C-alpha positions as CSV (number, residue, x, y, z in Angstrom):
1,M,-23.4,-2.8,3.4
2,D,-23.6,-4.8,1.2
3,G,-23.7,-1.7,-1.2
4,D,-20.2,-1.0,0.5
5,K,-19.4,-4.5,0.0
6,A,-19.3,-4.6,-3.9
7,T,-17.9,-1.3,-4.3
8,G,-14.8,-2.6,-2.8
9,I,-14.8,-5.8,-4.1
10,R,-15.4,-3.9,-7.1
11,I,-12.4,-2.2,-6.5
12,A,-9.8,-4.5,-5.3
13,D,-10.7,-6.1,-8.7
14,E,-9.5,-2.6,-11.1
15,L,-6.5,-2.4,-8.5
16,I,-5.8,-6.3,-9.7
17,E,-6.2,-5.4,-13.2
18,Q,-3.4,-2.8,-11.8
19,R,-0.7,-5.3,-10.7
20,E,-1.7,-4.2,-7.2
21,I,-1.9,-7.9,-6.3
22,F,-1.1,-6.9,-2.2
23,N,-3.6,-3.7,-2.0
24,A,-6.5,-5.7,-3.8
25,S,-5.9,-8.0,-1.1
26,E,-6.6,-5.8,1.6
27,I,-9.6,-4.6,0.5
28,Y,-11.3,-8.1,-0.4
29,H,-10.3,-9.0,2.8
30,L,-11.9,-6.2,4.8
31,C,-14.6,-7.2,2.5
32,G,-14.2,-10.7,4.0
33,E,-13.2,-13.0,1.7
34,T,-10.6,-14.6,3.1
35,E,-10.5,-17.3,0.1
36,K,-9.4,-14.6,-2.3
37,V,-7.4,-13.3,-0.2
38,F,-5.5,-16.2,0.0
39,G,-6.0,-17.2,-3.9
40,L,-4.1,-13.2,-5.1
41,L,-1.8,-13.8,-1.8
42,Q,-0.2,-17.2,-2.4
43,E,-0.6,-15.9,-7.0
44,A,2.5,-13.2,-5.9
45,A,4.3,-14.2,-3.8
46,K,4.6,-17.8,-7.2
47,D,5.1,-14.4,-9.1
48,R,7.3,-13.6,-6.4
49,D,5.3,-9.5,-5.6
50,P,8.2,-7.3,-4.3
51,A,4.7,-6.0,-3.1
52,L,3.8,-8.6,0.0
53,T,7.1,-6.9,1.8
54,E,4.4,-5.2,3.0
55,M,2.9,-8.4,4.8
56,Q,4.0,-7.9,8.3
57,L,3.6,-4.7,8.1
58,S,-0.4,-4.2,6.9
59,W,-3.1,-2.8,10.0
60,A,-5.5,-4.6,7.6
61,M,-4.1,-8.3,7.9
62,T,-3.4,-8.3,11.1
63,S,-6.9,-11.4,11.8
64,L,-5.0,-13.5,9.6
65,R,-1.1,-13.8,10.9
66,D,-1.8,-17.3,12.4
67,D,-3.3,-19.0,9.1
68,P,-1.1,-21.5,7.8
69,R,-1.4,-19.9,4.2
70,W,0.5,-16.9,5.9
71,I,3.1,-18.3,7.4
72,E,3.6,-20.5,3.4
73,I,3.1,-16.9,2.2
74,L,6.1,-15.7,3.9
75,K,8.5,-18.6,3.8
76,V,7.9,-18.1,0.1
77,M,9.2,-15.2,-0.4
78,G,12.4,-15.4,2.4
79,L,10.2,-13.6,5.1
80,P,10.5,-13.5,8.6
81,V,8.0,-15.5,10.1
């Protein structure tokens, strides 16, 4: 399992380099790195990343939807809460 997590994080980091922040945050979430996820999402919201419009459609992020940080990001992006 640790090898899978390390591979996932490596892939997520590559996505960050390519400015694919939302996709990277999904992988970090699947790796159990919730704080990293919200850090990335908050950064992307600050940059008004249009990919965040996918937030409400992402099955990988379902368990985060009740977190107040999630709701705040939706508000920042002007998305329905």
